[in-house]
C-alpha positions as CSV (number, residue, x, y, z in Angstrom):
1,M,-8.3,-6.4,-2.9
2,V,-6.5,-3.4,-1.3
3,I,-4.0,-3.1,1.5
4,A,-4.0,-0.1,3.9
5,I,-0.7,0.8,5.5
6,G,-0.4,3.1,8.5
7,N,0.7,3.7,12.1
8,A,-2.5,2.6,13.9
9,L,-2.8,4.0,17.4
10,G,0.8,5.0,17.3
11,N,1.9,1.4,17.8
12,G,4.1,1.2,14.7
13,Q,3.5,0.0,11.2
14,S,0.3,-1.9,10.5
15,T,-1.5,-3.3,7.5
16,T,-5.1,-4.2,6.9
17,V,-6.8,-5.6,3.9
18,G,-10.2,-4.9,2.3
19,W,-12.1,-4.3,-0.9
20,I,-12.9,-1.2,-2.9
21,S,-16.6,-0.8,-2.6
22,A,-16.9,2.3,-4.7
23,K,-14.8,4.3,-7.2
24,D,-15.4,8.0,-7.7
25,R,-17.5,8.4,-4.6
26,E,-18.4,12.0,-4.0
27,I,-18.5,13.3,-0.4
28,K,-19.3,16.9,0.5
29,N,-17.7,18.8,3.3
30,S,-20.6,20.5,5.0
31,D,-18.3,23.2,6.5
32,T,-16.7,24.4,3.3
33,G,-19.2,23.1,0.6
34,T,-16.3,21.4,-1.1
35,T,-17.0,18.1,-2.9
36,L,-14.2,15.5,-2.9
37,T,-14.1,12.5,-5.3
38,V,-12.6,9.5,-3.4
39,L,-12.3,5.7,-3.3
40,Q,-14.4,3.9,-0.7
41,T,-13.0,0.8,1.0
42,D,-13.8,-1.4,3.9
43,A,-10.2,-1.9,4.9
44,A,-9.9,-1.2,8.7
45,I,-8.4,2.2,9.5
46,N,-7.7,3.4,13.0
47,P,-6.4,6.7,14.4
48,G,-2.9,7.2,13.0
49,N,-3.5,5.5,9.7
50,S,-4.5,8.8,7.9
51,G,-1.8,9.7,5.4
52,G,-0.8,6.1,4.9
53,A,-0.8,4.4,1.5
54,L,-3.7,2.4,0.0
55,L,-2.1,-0.2,-2.3
56,N,-3.6,-2.5,-4.9
57,I,-2.6,-6.2,-5.0
58,K,0.4,-5.3,-7.2
59,G,1.8,-3.0,-4.5
60,E,1.0,0.2,-6.4
61,V,-0.2,3.2,-4.5
62,I,-3.8,3.9,-5.5
63,G,-4.8,6.3,-2.8
64,I,-4.0,7.9,0.5
65,N,-6.0,6.9,3.7
66,S,-7.9,10.1,4.5
67,A,-11.2,9.9,6.4
68,K,-13.3,7.4,8.3
69,I,-17.0,7.9,8.7
70,S,-18.9,5.9,11.3
71,G,-22.6,6.0,11.7
72,T,-25.9,4.1,11.6
73,K,-26.5,4.4,7.9
74,V,-25.8,1.2,6.0
75,D,-23.9,2.8,3.2
76,Y,-21.4,4.7,5.4
77,N,-21.1,2.5,8.4
78,D,-17.4,2.4,9.3
79,T,-16.5,3.5,5.8
80,I,-13.1,4.6,4.8
81,F,-12.4,7.2,2.1
82,C,-9.1,7.6,0.3
83,F,-8.0,10.4,-1.9
84,L,-7.3,9.2,-5.4
85,R,-3.6,9.1,-6.4
């Protein structure tokens, strides 16, 4: 279980919970060609949450909320990616 902390929609501090669905997921930036290795989670992230902490159940920071990809593909539908700490 993970806990995502942020400032969703500019309404103040918020937290959501979810699961890590993949470690060491590689995503490629089509503009720069850069490949990033990230955590993938299903914790809800809304605008304003990027840059917030992703915590494990012990309260340790394990990542930084970074990107949300929405689409019709099953493997990336409303998927959140977090930079590894």
